[in-house]
C-alpha positions as CSV (number, residue, x, y, z in Angstrom):
1,M,14.2,-91.7,9.4
2,H,16.0,-88.8,9.9
3,D,15.9,-85.4,7.8
4,N,19.1,-85.0,8.4
5,R,19.1,-80.8,7.2
6,N,16.9,-80.8,10.7
7,I,18.7,-82.9,13.0
8,D,21.6,-80.4,11.2
9,S,19.4,-77.1,12.7
10,I,18.6,-78.2,15.8
11,E,22.1,-79.0,16.7
12,S,23.2,-75.8,14.7
13,L,20.8,-73.8,17.0
14,R,22.1,-75.8,20.5
15,D,25.6,-75.1,19.6
16,R,24.4,-71.2,18.9
17,L,22.5,-70.7,22.1
18,R,25.4,-72.5,24.1
19,E,28.1,-69.9,22.6
20,F,25.6,-67.2,23.1
21,A,25.2,-68.6,26.8
22,A,28.9,-68.8,27.1
23,E,29.5,-65.2,26.4
24,R,27.2,-64.1,28.6
25,D,28.4,-65.8,31.1
26,W,25.0,-67.5,31.7
27,D,25.1,-71.3,32.0
28,Q,24.6,-71.1,35.6
29,F,21.4,-70.1,35.8
30,H,20.7,-72.6,33.1
31,T,19.9,-74.7,34.9
32,P,16.9,-77.7,33.7
33,K,15.0,-76.7,36.1
34,N,15.1,-72.4,35.6
35,L,15.0,-72.9,31.8
36,S,11.6,-74.9,32.2
37,M,10.6,-71.9,34.1
38,A,11.6,-69.8,31.6
39,L,9.7,-71.7,28.8
40,I,6.0,-71.8,30.5
41,A,6.5,-68.6,31.8
42,E,7.1,-68.1,27.3
43,A,4.1,-70.2,26.7
44,A,2.1,-68.6,29.3
45,E,2.9,-65.0,27.4
46,L,2.4,-67.2,23.6
47,V,-1.3,-67.9,25.4
48,E,-2.3,-64.3,26.1
49,H,-2.3,-63.9,22.3
50,F,-5.4,-66.1,22.0
51,Q,-6.7,-65.9,25.1
52,W,-9.8,-63.9,24.0
53,V,-9.7,-65.3,20.5
54,E,-12.5,-67.0,18.4
55,G,-11.2,-70.6,18.2
56,G,-12.6,-71.0,15.1
57,T,-10.1,-68.5,13.8
58,S,-6.9,-68.6,16.3
59,H,-5.1,-69.4,13.3
60,L,-6.3,-66.2,11.5
61,L,-3.4,-63.6,13.2
62,E,-4.3,-60.1,12.6
63,E,-1.0,-58.6,10.7
64,K,0.4,-57.1,14.0
65,V,-0.2,-59.4,16.4
66,R,1.8,-62.4,14.3
67,P,5.4,-60.7,15.0
68,S,5.2,-60.8,18.6
69,V,3.5,-65.0,18.4
70,E,5.9,-65.7,16.5
71,E,9.0,-64.0,18.7
72,E,7.1,-66.1,21.8
73,L,7.2,-69.3,19.4
74,A,10.9,-68.2,19.2
75,D,11.5,-68.4,22.7
76,I,9.8,-71.3,24.1
77,F,11.7,-72.9,20.2
78,I,15.3,-71.2,22.1
79,Y,15.0,-72.8,25.9
80,L,13.3,-76.3,24.7
81,V,16.3,-77.0,22.3
82,R,19.1,-75.6,25.6
83,I,16.3,-77.8,28.5
84,A,17.4,-80.8,26.1
85,D,21.1,-80.1,25.5
86,K,21.2,-79.8,29.2
87,L,19.5,-83.4,29.5
88,G,21.6,-84.1,26.8
89,I,18.0,-85.4,24.8
90,D,18.4,-85.5,21.2
91,L,15.0,-83.5,20.6
92,Y,14.6,-84.2,17.1
93,G,14.5,-88.3,18.3
94,A,13.2,-87.3,21.2
95,A,9.6,-86.0,18.9
96,E,10.0,-89.4,16.6
97,R,9.8,-92.2,19.1
98,K,6.5,-89.8,21.0
99,I,4.8,-90.4,16.8
100,A,4.8,-93.3,17.4
101,I,3.5,-93.7,20.7
102,N,0.9,-91.8,20.0
103,A,0.0,-93.0,16.5
104,R,-0.4,-96.3,19.1
105,K,-2.2,-95.1,22.0
106,Y,-4.4,-93.0,18.9
107,P,-5.1,-95.5,15.3
108,A,-6.8,-92.9,13.2
109,D,-9.3,-95.7,12.4
110,K,-10.6,-95.2,16.3
111,V,-9.9,-91.6,16.6
112,R,-10.8,-89.8,13.8
113,G,-12.1,-86.6,14.6
114,S,-12.4,-87.3,18.0
115,A,-10.6,-85.2,21.5
116,R,-10.9,-87.8,23.6
117,K,-8.1,-89.2,25.5
118,Y,-6.7,-92.6,24.7
119,T,-8.0,-93.4,28.3
120,E,-11.4,-92.7,27.2
121,Y,-11.3,-95.5,24.3
122,E,-12.3,-99.1,24.6
123,E,-10.4,-101.4,23.4
């Protein structure tokens, strides 16, 4: 079941990003390869904010760090939406399908409380 508000928001963002790139003649640079590389660079910048933070408290962002983390997440999201657009992938639908796949791979009654990979579980 789709939440139309989210789909409309992703589609609206996609359209705004298309327009933003077109106005600057950047579409020529926005190949899936380049966008993927930019996404990874932004993900690395996000990781820097958590690199030496205690794992159990990593959700407690200092107020001075929070805006930077928010910007890195936004950059990652923007690049993700652009890549999906360039490849003609319905990002929301793909996420729903992946959640269904993960539900089959990781049945709650078998994996509750464990971080092991699905290949480490017996059938």
